[in-house]
C-alpha positions in Angstrom: 127.1 127.8 138.5 129.8 127.2 136.8 131.1 124.9 139.4 128.0 123.1 139.4 128.0 122.9 135.3 132.2 121.7 136.3 130.9 119.0 138.5 128.4 117.9 135.5 131.1 118.0 132.5 133.2 115.9 135.6 130.4 113.3 136.1 129.5 112.6 132.3 133.2 112.6 131.6 133.9 109.7 134.0 130.3 107.6 132.5 132.2 107.9 129.3 135.5 106.8 130.3 133.4 103.7 132.3 131.2 103.2 129.2 134.4 102.9 127.1 136.3 101.3 129.2 133.4 98.2 129.4 132.9 97.7 125.7 136.7 97.6 125.0 136.4 95.1 127.5 133.7 93.4 126.2 135.2 93.8 122.7 138.3 92.0 124.1 136.2 88.9 126.0 134.2 88.3 122.1 137.2 88.3 120.2 139.0 86.3 122.5 136.1 83.6 122.4 136.0 83.6 119.0 139.6 82.6 118.6 139.5 80.0 121.2 136.5 78.9 119.1 138.5 79.0 116.1 141.0 76.7 117.3 138.7 74.4 118.7 137.2 73.7 115.2 140.1 74.3 113.5 142.5 70.9 115.7 138.8 69.2 115.7 139.4 69.2 111.1 142.8 68.2 111.7 141.8 65.4 113.7 139.4 64.2 111.1 141.5 64.7 108.0 143.7 62.7 110.1 141.3 59.8 110.4 140.1 60.1 106.7 143.7 59.4 105.6 144.5 57.1 108.0 141.1 55.3 106.7 141.8 56.3 103.5 145.1 54.3 103.6 143.2 51.0 105.1 140.6 51.1 102.4 143.3 51.2 100.0 145.1 48.4 101.2 142.0 46.0 101.3 141.4 47.1 98.1 144.8 45.5 97.2 144.3 42.5 99.1 140.6 41.3 97.4 142.0 42.4 94.0 144.9 39.4 94.1 142.1 37.3 95.8 140.0 37.8 92.8 143.3 37.9 90.6 144.0 34.1 92.4 140.1 33.1 91.3 140.1 33.8 88.2 143.7 31.9 87.8 142.5 29.2 89.5 139.2 29.1 87.1 141.1 29.2 84.1 143.3 26.2 85.3 140.3 24.5 85.9 138.2 24.9 82.3 
């Protein structure tokens, strides 16, 4: 009977070891997936921020141009009066 119990203990121990390995692999996979997704999101945010910065520069340049044109129109109107 001791030999049968030893075989059962070995089988349960082996099953426990396999379960622990599977859980570890699953946790490692999910951690890696989350890290990849986070890196992809961060890259997208960085790209969006760069685009917003470029758009802001273009808007600022357009605003300066509009202000200068408005100033010249005001001068022309003052000269006409």
